[in-house]
C-alpha positions in Angstrom: 30.5 30.4 -29.7 31.8 26.9 -30.3 31.0 25.0 -33.4 29.2 22.4 -31.3 27.0 25.0 -29.8 26.3 26.5 -33.3 25.4 23.1 -34.6 23.1 22.2 -31.7 21.3 25.5 -32.1 20.6 24.8 -35.7 19.3 21.2 -35.4 15.8 20.5 -36.4 13.2 18.1 -35.0 14.7 15.1 -36.8 18.1 15.6 -35.2 16.5 16.3 -31.8 14.6 13.0 -32.1 17.9 11.2 -32.9 19.5 12.7 -29.8 16.4 11.6 -27.7 16.5 8.1 -29.2 20.2 7.8 -28.4 19.6 9.0 -24.8 16.8 6.4 -24.3 19.0 3.5 -25.6 22.1 4.5 -23.6 20.1 5.0 -20.4 18.1 1.8 -20.9 21.2 -0.5 -21.3 22.4 0.7 -17.9 19.6 -0.9 -16.0 20.0 -4.1 -14.0 20.4 -7.2 -16.2 21.2 -5.1 -19.3 24.7 -4.1 -20.4 26.6 -2.0 -17.8 25.8 0.5 -15.1 28.5 2.8 -16.3 26.1 4.2 -19.0 23.8 5.7 -16.5 26.3 8.4 -15.7 26.0 10.0 -19.2 22.9 8.4 -20.7 20.8 11.6 -20.4 23.5 13.8 -22.0 22.0 13.4 -25.6 18.6 14.3 -24.2 20.0 17.5 -22.9 21.4 18.3 -26.3 18.0 17.5 -27.8 16.5 20.1 -25.5 19.1 22.8 -26.3 17.2 26.0 -26.5 17.0 28.3 -29.6 14.8 31.1 -30.6 12.3 28.8 -32.4 12.2 25.9 -29.9 8.6 25.6 -28.7 7.5 24.2 -25.3 5.1 21.7 -26.8 8.0 20.3 -28.8 10.0 19.9 -25.6 7.1 17.9 -24.1 6.9 15.7 -27.1 10.7 15.0 -27.1 10.5 14.0 -23.4 7.5 11.9 -23.9 9.2 10.2 -26.9 12.3 9.6 -24.8 10.2 8.2 -21.9 8.2 5.8 -24.2 11.4 4.4 -25.7 13.3 4.3 -22.4 10.6 2.5 -20.5 9.9 0.2 -23.5 13.5 -0.8 -23.9 14.5 -1.0 -20.2 11.4 -3.2 -19.5 11.3 -5.0 -22.7 10.6 -8.3 -20.8 7.1 -7.1 -20.0 6.1 -7.4 -23.6 6.6 -11.2 -24.0 5.1 -11.6 -20.5 1.9 -9.9 -21.6 1.8 -11.4 -25.1 2.6 -15.0 -24.1 2.1 -15.8 -20.4 -0.7 -13.5 -19.3 -2.5 -13.7 -22.7 -2.4 -17.5 -22.5 -3.5 -17.5 -18.9 -6.4 -15.0 -19.5 -7.2 -16.4 -23.0 -7.1 -13.1 -24.9 -5.4 -12.4 -28.3 -1.7 -11.6 -28.2 -2.3 -8.3 -29.9 -4.1 -7.1 -26.7 -0.9 -7.7 -24.8 1.0 -5.6 -27.3 -1.6 -2.8 -26.8 -1.3 -3.1 -23.0 2.6 -2.8 -23.3 2.3 0.3 -25.5 -0.2 1.9 -23.1 2.2 1.2 -20.2 5.1 2.9 -22.0 2.8 5.9 -23.1 1.6 6.4 -19.5 5.1 6.2 -18.0 6.5 8.4 -20.8 4.1 11.3 -19.8 6.2 12.0 -16.7 9.4 12.4 -18.7 7.5 14.7 -21.1 6.3 16.8 -18.1 10.0 17.0 -16.9 11.3 18.2 -20.3 8.5 20.7 -20.6 9.5 22.4 -17.3 13.2 21.9 -18.1 12.9 24.0 -21.2 10.5 26.5 -19.7 13.0 27.4 -17.0 15.8 27.1 -19.4 14.2 29.9 -21.5 13.7 32.1 -18.4 16.9 31.5 -16.5 19.5 33.0 -18.9 21.1 35.0 -16.1 20.7 32.6 -13.2 24.0 31.1 -12.0 24.4 27.8 -13.7 24.9 25.8 -10.5 21.5 27.0 -9.2 19.9 26.2 -12.5 21.5 22.7 -12.5 20.2 21.9 -9.0 16.8 23.1 -10.0 16.7 20.9 -13.1 17.8 17.9 -11.0 15.0 18.9 -8.6 12.4 18.9 -11.3 13.5 15.5 -12.5 13.2 14.1 -8.9 9.8 15.6 -8.4 8.5 13.8 -11.5 10.2 10.6 -10.6 8.4 10.8 -7.2 5.1 11.5 -9.0 5.7 8.6 -11.3 5.6 6.2 -8.3 2.5 7.8 -6.8 -1.2 6.9 -7.0 -3.1 4.0 -8.3 -1.0 3.6 -11.4 2.3 4.4 -9.6 5.4 2.5 -10.7 9.1 3.2 -9.8 10.9 0.7 -12.1 13.8 1.9 -14.2 14.8 4.6 -11.7 18.3 5.7 -12.5 19.6 4.6 -9.1 18.7 1.0 -9.8 21.6 0.8 -12.3 24.1 1.0 -9.4 22.7 -1.9 -7.4 25.9 -3.8 -7.9 28.2 -0.8 -7.1 27.7 -1.2 -3.3 30.2 1.4 -2.3 28.3 4.1 -4.1 25.0 2.5 -3.1 25.6 3.3 0.6 24.4 6.8 -0.1 20.8 5.5 -0.2 20.9 4.9 3.6 20.9 8.7 3.9 18.9 9.9 0.9 17.1 6.9 -0.5 17.0 5.9 -4.1 15.7 9.3 -5.2 18.8 10.9 -3.6 21.2 8.7 -5.6 19.1 9.4 -8.7 19.6 13.2 -8.0 23.4 12.7 -8.0 23.3 10.7 -11.2 21.3 13.4 -12.9 23.9 16.0 -11.8 26.7 13.9 -13.3 24.8 13.8 -16.6 24.2 17.5 -16.6 27.8 18.4 -15.7 29.0 16.2 -18.6 26.6 17.9 -20.9 27.6 21.4 -19.8 31.4 20.7 -20.0 30.9 19.1 -23.5 28.9 22.0 -24.8 31.4 24.5 -23.4 34.4 22.4 -24.5 35.6 22.5 -20.9 37.9 19.4 -21.1 39.3 20.0 -17.6 35.8 20.0 -16.0 34.9 17.0 -18.0 38.0 15.1 -16.9 37.2 15.9 -13.3 33.7 14.4 -13.6 35.0 11.3 -15.3 37.6 10.8 -12.6 35.0 11.1 -9.9 32.8 8.5 -11.7 35.8 6.2 -12.1 36.7 6.6 -8.4 33.2 5.6 -7.4 33.8 2.2 -9.2 37.2 1.8 -7.5 35.6 2.6 -4.1 32.8 0.0 -4.8 35.4 -2.6 -5.6 37.2 -2.1 -2.3 34.1 -1.4 -0.2 33.4 -5.1 0.6 36.7 -5.3 2.5 35.6 -2.4 4.7 32.3 -4.0 5.9 32.2 -5.0 9.5 31.7 -8.6 10.4 28.1 -9.7 11.2 27.2 -9.1 14.8 24.3 -10.0 17.0 22.1 -13.1 17.0 22.3 -15.3 14.0 19.2 -17.2 12.8 18.7 -19.7 10.0 15.5 -19.3 8.0 14.2 -21.8 5.5 13.2 -20.9 2.0 11.4 -23.0 -0.5 11.6 -22.4 -4.3 9.1 -24.9 -5.7 9.9 -24.0 -9.4 6.3 -24.2 -10.6 5.2 -22.3 -13.6 1.9 -20.4 -13.5 0.1 -23.0 -15.7 1.4 -25.8 -13.5 0.3 -24.2 -10.3 -3.2 -23.4 -11.5 -3.7 -26.9 -12.9 -2.6 -28.7 -9.8 -5.0 -30.0 -7.2 -4.9 -28.8 -3.6 -3.4 -32.1 -2.6 -0.7 -31.8 -5.1 0.2 -28.3 -4.0 0.1 -29.5 -0.3 2.5 -32.3 -1.3 5.1 -29.7 -2.4 4.5 -27.7 0.8 5.0 -30.8 2.9 8.2 -31.6 1.0 9.6 -28.2 1.7 8.7 -28.3 5.4 10.0 -31.8 6.1 13.2 -31.1 4.1 14.0 -28.1 6.4 12.4 -28.9 9.7 15.7 -30.1 11.2 17.6 -27.0 10.1 15.2 -24.2 11.0 12.1 -23.3 12.9 10.6 -20.9 10.3 10.1 -21.5 6.6 9.1 -19.1 3.9 7.1 -20.0 0.8 6.5 -17.8 -2.3 3.5 -15.5 -3.0 0.5 -17.4 -4.1 1.7 -20.8 -3.0 -2.0 -21.7 -2.7 -4.3 -20.0 -5.3 -7.4 -20.1 -3.0 -8.4 -19.4 0.6 -7.4 -22.4 2.6 -9.1 -21.5 5.9 -11.8 -24.0 6.8 -10.5 -26.6 4.3 -9.0 -30.0 4.8 -5.7 -28.5 3.7 -5.8 -26.1 6.6 -6.2 -29.0 9.1 -3.4 -31.0 7.3 -1.1 -28.0 7.5 -1.7 -27.5 11.2 -0.9 -31.2 11.8 2.2 -31.0 9.7 3.5 -27.9 11.5 2.8 -29.5 14.9 4.6 -32.7 14.0 7.6 -30.9 12.6 7.6 -28.1 15.3 8.0 -25.3 12.8 6.3 -22.1 11.6 5.7 -21.2 8.0 4.9 -18.1 6.0 2.7 -19.0 3.1 1.3 -16.8 0.4 -2.4 -17.2 -0.6 -5.5 -15.2 -1.3 -7.3 -14.6 1.9 -10.9 -13.6 2.2 -12.8 -11.5 4.8 -16.2 -9.9 4.7 -16.6 -10.8 1.0 -13.3 -9.2 0.0 -10.3 -11.0 -1.3 -6.7 -10.0 -0.4 -3.3 -11.1 -1.7 -1.8 -12.2 1.6 1.0 -13.8 3.5 0.0 -15.8 6.5 2.2 -17.0 9.5 1.0 -20.5 10.3 1.8 -22.7 13.3 0.3 -25.7 15.0 -2.7 -23.7 16.0 -3.4 -22.4 12.4 -3.2 -18.8 11.3 -1.1 -16.9 13.8 -1.0 -13.5 11.9 -1.5 -12.2 8.4 -0.2 -9.4 6.1 -2.2 -8.4 3.1 -0.6 -6.6 0.2 -1.0 -2.8 0.2 0.4 -1.9 -3.3 -1.4 -3.9 -5.9 -0.1 -4.3 -9.5 -2.2 -2.0 -11.7 -4.5 -3.8 -14.2 -3.6 -7.3 -13.1 -4.4 -7.2 -9.4 -6.5 -4.0 -9.3 -8.2 -1.8 -12.0 -7.2 1.8 -11.4 -9.6 4.5 -12.5 -12.1 2.1 -14.1 -13.9 5.0 -15.8 -10.7 5.6 -17.8 -9.0 2.2 -18.0 -12.0 -0.1 -17.9 -11.2 -1.6 -21.3 -8.0 -3.1 -19.8 -10.0 -5.3 -17.4 -9.0 -8.3 -19.6 -5.5 -8.2 -17.9 -6.9 -9.4 -14.6 -5.3 -12.5 -13.3 -7.2 -14.7 -10.9 -8.8 -11.9 -9.0 -8.9 -8.1 -8.5 -7.8 -7.8 -4.9 -8.6 -5.4 -2.1 -5.5 -3.6 -0.8 -4.6 -4.4 2.8 -4.7 -1.7 5.6 -2.4 -3.2 8.2 1.4 -2.9 8.3 1.9 -6.3 10.0 5.1 -7.0 12.0 5.2 -10.7 12.6 6.7 -12.0 15.8 8.6 -15.3 16.0 11.0 -16.5 18.7 11.4 -13.0 20.1 12.2 -11.6 16.7 10.2 -9.2 14.6 10.0 -9.3 10.8 7.7 -8.2 8.0 6.9 -9.5 4.5 6.3 -7.5 1.5 4.7 -9.1 -1.5 6.1 -9.1 -5.0 5.6 -5.6 -6.6 5.9 -3.9 -3.2 9.6 -4.2 -3.1 9.8 -1.4 -5.7 8.5 1.1 -3.1 11.0 2.2 -0.6 8.4 3.9 1.7 6.9 0.5 2.6 10.1 -1.2 3.8 10.9 2.0 5.7 7.4 1.8 7.3 8.1 -1.8 8.3 11.4 -0.9 9.8 10.0 2.0 11.8 7.2 -0.3 13.0 9.9 -2.6 14.5 10.8 -5.1 11.8 14.3 -6.5 12.3 14.5 -8.2 8.9 12.3 -8.2 5.8 11.3 -11.0 3.5 9.9 -10.4 0.0 7.7 -13.3 -1.2 7.0 -13.2 -4.9 5.7 -15.2 -7.9 8.1 -14.3 -10.7 7.2 -17.4 -12.7 5.3 -15.1 -15.1 8.7 -13.8 -16.5 10.7 -15.9 -19.0 13.6 -13.3 -19.3 16.2 -13.3 -16.6 16.5 -9.5 -16.9 13.1 -9.3 -15.3 14.2 -11.5 -12.4 17.4 -9.4 -11.9 15.6 -6.1 -12.0 13.1 -7.3 -9.4 15.8 -8.7 -7.2 17.8 -5.5 -7.5 15.0 -3.6 -5.7 15.7 -5.6 -2.5 19.3 -4.7 -2.7 18.4 -1.0 -2.6 15.9 -1.6 0.2 18.5 -3.5 2.2 20.9 -0.5 2.2 18.2 2.1 2.7 17.1 0.4 5.9 20.3 -1.5 6.9 18.3 -4.6 7.2 18.9 -8.2 6.0 16.4 -8.8 3.2 15.5 -12.2 1.8 13.6 -12.8 -1.4 11.7 -16.0 -1.9 10.5 -16.6 -5.4 8.6 -19.4 -7.1 11.1 -20.0 -9.8 13.8 -17.5 -8.6 15.6 -15.3 -7.9 15.6 -16.6 -4.3 18.4 -15.1 -2.2 19.6 -13.1 0.8 21.1 -9.6 1.0 23.0 -8.2 3.9 22.5 -4.6 5.2 25.2 -3.3 2.9 23.7 -4.6 -0.3 25.9 -7.6 -0.7 24.1 -10.6 -2.2 25.2 -13.3 0.3 23.2 -16.3 -0.9 21.5 -16.9 -4.2 19.8 -20.1 -5.3 19.9 -21.2 -9.0 16.8 -20.1 -10.9 14.4 -22.6 -12.4 15.3 -25.4 -9.9 13.2 -26.9 -7.2 15.2 -26.2 -4.0 14.6 -26.1 -0.3 17.4 -24.4 1.6 18.4 -22.2 4.6 19.9 -18.7 4.8 21.8 -17.4 7.8 20.9 -13.8 8.7 21.5 -11.4 11.5 18.4 -9.4 12.5 19.0 -5.9 13.9 17.3 -2.8 15.3 19.3 -0.3 13.3 17.5 2.9 12.1 19.1 4.8 9.2 18.9 8.5 8.4 16.6 7.5 5.6 14.4 5.6 8.1 14.2 8.5 10.4 13.6 11.3 7.9 12.3 9.6 4.7 12.5 11.2 1.3 14.0 14.6 2.3 15.2 14.7 -1.3 11.7 15.6 -2.4 11.7 18.7 -0.2 15.2 19.6 -1.2 14.2 19.3 -4.8 11.2 21.6 -4.3 13.5 24.0 -2.5 16.0 24.1 -5.3 13.2 24.9 -7.8 11.9 27.6 -5.5 15.4 29.0 -5.1 15.8 29.4 -8.9 12.4 31.1 -9.2 13.4 33.5 -6.5 16.7 34.3 -8.1 14.9 34.8 -11.4 12.5 37.3 -9.8 15.4 39.1 -8.1 17.3 39.4 -11.4 14.2 40.5 -13.3 13.3 43.2 -10.9 16.9 44.3 -10.5 16.8 43.9 -6.7 
């Protein structure tokens, strides 16, 4: 047995915590807007060493180590959420800053539970699979990780941020994999890379380690050359208008309706000669505009300028309030989409019996989730809008694509975030969504990032952040359906299959069949 193996077998809880801490730091700095994506390929390796089995290693300790890793990882990779809660949201909602700290800690604790559950089952199977072929065991472990990543994004508190695949949003050659297997599939491959490096290190198999490193390096070389392989844009080109008003939250909520309409008018008149449809951010108006003088003024303006506009605002119906995007023309509201996936605690209060004490995080309203997957029609073209947080969820853009959307626009209010890392991490979601669905995706943000992404994940246009700008982007709508669009997250079923396969092999070995 190698000295390294002997050493790892003898490490105590303190050393295991050091390994888990190292893993959380390395993996966190691979996320968009942090240090470098290259760290994602081996960031989990120290965690695997922390989970190395020995005779005295208890399952509850394995859960604790994973939970500890998850808390640190989510806290570090999403550090920008802390000043947002402590400064901007606390100021807006007039609660003490310490409550924002508490909310951030609770966020990390809840997210960390999924990593704790993964490490529990990782060690449980590790203890029982001594004679299972290591390749089958590796695939099963990757499967367990994917299952809990899927569960992390499910339900009322679901969130998919800091998924391993996000680290590669700029490596567009490698990123093309997601058009087949989605973000979870790429995460699966990244996990395998980490596990192989761990295994070859622990076995001192330098040849195997070198092969893995060459494959990783080759993926970066391929990504560098991939843009030269992309086919020229084909089909009908359209120019769409985007307005980045560059208003902070405090500015927007303190402005009168006429002041806000003045900004809307500025955007429309600036672009009316260049496009026939103009997109504004989420929450351009902070109140229901139907039946108001603003509504009449907007119709008149759109008629005079002969344009359509998508505008974000809180709509109301039957006493319920929705976070919506409306398509307006000279006749008023043409069609509407209301946000399905609401931000936990700020737009909706999940499980109020449990989390009722966090009601102080509510922004302007607790919204009702929408129930219609709207595909807007304009000039014989179909498109959909998702709103802010929704771009984190691949199933929604897939649903829009399968309903007939030929391009997708994300409207968002990211003015809550002072750190550019937050803006980059949000924008990176649309890069992944563009490749998954092979669709042009445009993001329109209040203070930025506003930009366009082609179906291969290239960022084609990007406006400077924190500037008031009205501009146009040229895009090419299409009717392409990817393998991912047609079959969805098959990676979940494959992952379950790999786990079942290992269990079957374990039973066969145990019973001597």
